[in-house]
Structures are given as C-alpha cells and as structure tokens.
C-alpha positions in Angstrom: 72.9 9.7 61.6 72.7 6.1 61.3 74.3 4.8 58.4 73.3 1.3 56.8 75.6 -1.2 55.6 77.2 -1.6 52.4 74.9 -3.8 50.0 78.1 -5.7 48.9 78.8 -7.1 52.2 77.2 -10.1 53.3 75.1 -10.4 56.4 76.6 -13.4 58.9 74.3 -16.1 59.5 74.0 -15.4 63.0 72.6 -11.8 61.9 70.2 -13.7 59.9 69.1 -15.8 62.7 68.9 -12.9 64.9 66.5 -10.9 62.4 64.1 -14.0 61.9 63.8 -14.2 65.5 61.2 -11.7 65.4 59.1 -13.8 62.6 56.9 -16.0 65.2 56.7 -12.8 67.5 55.2 -10.8 64.5 53.0 -13.8 63.3 51.2 -14.2 66.8 47.7 -12.9 66.6 47.8 -11.0 69.7 50.9 -9.1 68.3 50.3 -5.3 68.1 53.2 -3.5 66.6 52.0 0.1 68.4 50.3 1.0 71.6 48.2 3.7 73.0 50.2 6.1 75.2 48.3 8.7 75.7 44.5 10.3 74.6 43.1 13.7 74.5 41.1 16.0 72.6 40.3 13.7 70.3 44.0 13.1 69.3 45.4 9.2 70.2 49.3 9.2 70.7 50.8 5.7 69.6 54.1 4.4 70.5 55.4 1.1 68.6 56.2 -1.7 71.0 59.5 -2.7 72.3 59.5 -5.7 69.8 59.3 -3.0 66.9 61.9 -1.0 68.3 64.3 -3.9 69.0 63.4 -5.3 65.8 64.9 -2.0 63.9 67.9 -2.1 66.1 68.4 -5.6 65.3 68.3 -4.8 61.3 70.8 -2.2 61.7 73.5 -4.4 63.8 72.9 -7.3 61.4 73.1 -5.1 58.3 70.2 -5.7 56.6 69.8 -1.6 56.5 72.3 -1.2 53.6 72.9 2.4 51.5 71.2 3.1 48.4 69.0 5.3 47.4 65.5 4.2 48.8 63.4 6.8 47.9 64.3 6.6 44.3 63.7 2.7 44.6 60.0 3.5 45.8 58.2 2.7 42.8 60.3 -0.8 43.0 59.3 -1.7 46.9 55.6 -0.8 46.3 56.0 -3.7 43.4 56.6 -5.9 46.2 53.9 -4.5 47.8 51.1 -4.8 45.5 52.0 -8.3 44.0 53.4 -10.2 47.2 53.8 -13.2 44.7 57.1 -11.2 43.8 58.6 -12.1 47.0 58.9 -15.8 45.9 61.8 -15.3 43.8 63.7 -12.1 45.9 67.1 -12.7 46.7 68.4 -11.4 50.2 69.8 -8.2 48.1 65.9 -7.2 47.4 64.8 -8.6 50.8 67.7 -6.1 52.5 66.3 -3.2 50.3 62.7 -3.6 50.9 63.6 -3.6 54.5 65.5 -0.5 54.5 63.0 0.9 52.5 60.3 0.5 54.9 62.6 1.1 58.2 63.5 4.4 56.2 60.1 5.2 54.6 58.8 5.4 58.6 60.9 8.2 59.2 59.6 10.5 57.0 56.0 8.7 57.2 54.6 8.1 60.3 53.3 4.5 60.9 54.5 3.4 57.8 56.3 0.3 59.6 53.0 -0.3 61.6 50.9 -0.3 58.9 53.4 -2.9 57.0 53.6 -4.8 60.1 49.6 -5.5 60.2 49.2 -5.9 56.7 51.7 -9.0 56.6 54.0 -7.0 54.8 57.4 -7.6 57.1 56.1 -10.8 57.7 56.1 -11.9 54.1 59.8 -10.6 53.5 60.7 -12.4 56.7 59.2 -15.7 55.7 61.1 -15.5 52.4 64.5 -14.7 54.1 63.8 -17.8 56.2 62.8 -19.8 52.9 66.5 -18.4 51.4 68.2 -20.0 54.6 66.3 -23.3 54.4 67.8 -23.9 50.9 71.2 -23.0 51.7 73.2 -26.3 52.9 74.2 -25.2 56.3 76.8 -22.3 54.7 78.1 -20.0 57.2 76.6 -17.0 55.5 73.3 -15.9 53.9 72.9 -16.1 50.1 74.6 -13.3 48.1 73.6 -10.1 49.1 74.1 -8.3 46.0 71.3 -7.6 43.5 71.3 -9.6 40.1 
C-alpha cells in the first residue's frame, strides 16, 4: 500500500514545479485523460493516458498526496467542486488535500479522476497552486502546507 506524505511537511519548490508541469498538458484542448483500449459487445474499456499516470506518480513523489482521512473530508472537497471560487483563497494545505481526495477517490470510484480532468477541476487546483507560487518572493519552498 502506498502511503502519502505527512501533511505538516512542506513540498519542495522542485516538487511543486514538477506538479505544475502538467498544467499546460491538461489545459490543451486536445488533451483526453482516457483512451479506448478495447470495445466488445457494447462495452468500452478505457485506460488513462500516460500523462495521467505520470501525474499521479509525480503527486506522490512531490509529497502532494498526504495522509489524512480523505473519505471523511469528502463533503469539504465537494464544496470546492460546487463552488470553484473557493479555490481563490485556498492555501497549499487545502490544495494538497483536494489532490489527495481526487486521486484516492479514483481508486474506489473508477473514472473519477478523468471526470475531474474533463470538467477542469484538477486544472483549477493547479492554477491556484501556480498563483500561490507566483505570490512567493522566490523562496525555496512552497507556502505553508499546514491547514489554518
């Protein structure tokens, strides 16, 4: 079982930049999170693209997937989904929780991550992360990862 990072530990600037490298890929209008790998008898088998799998691996390596009870946090995650304007004030800790929620939710609800990518939810989280980095004054670490 893969375990996430400690929420109190900050991600490095290099880790944040590695995660943000996916934003232009996901914002490309030609980007599709899934590809059809087989069709038979009315069933379609889809698989995530290499970019999506690499994004997930990068989130883990960069410490963006954190240890917390994500399933109990689902109502909070869906507040951000229903009202994207809430992202405008989200800190890095909330963004890490949101990314963790969507990655872990995809394990129990196949296709969740693809849906969040198609609807722009993941892109919105990454845009907010980019804005937080732009607000820093060249420091070597991201804004605090702990929740208020």
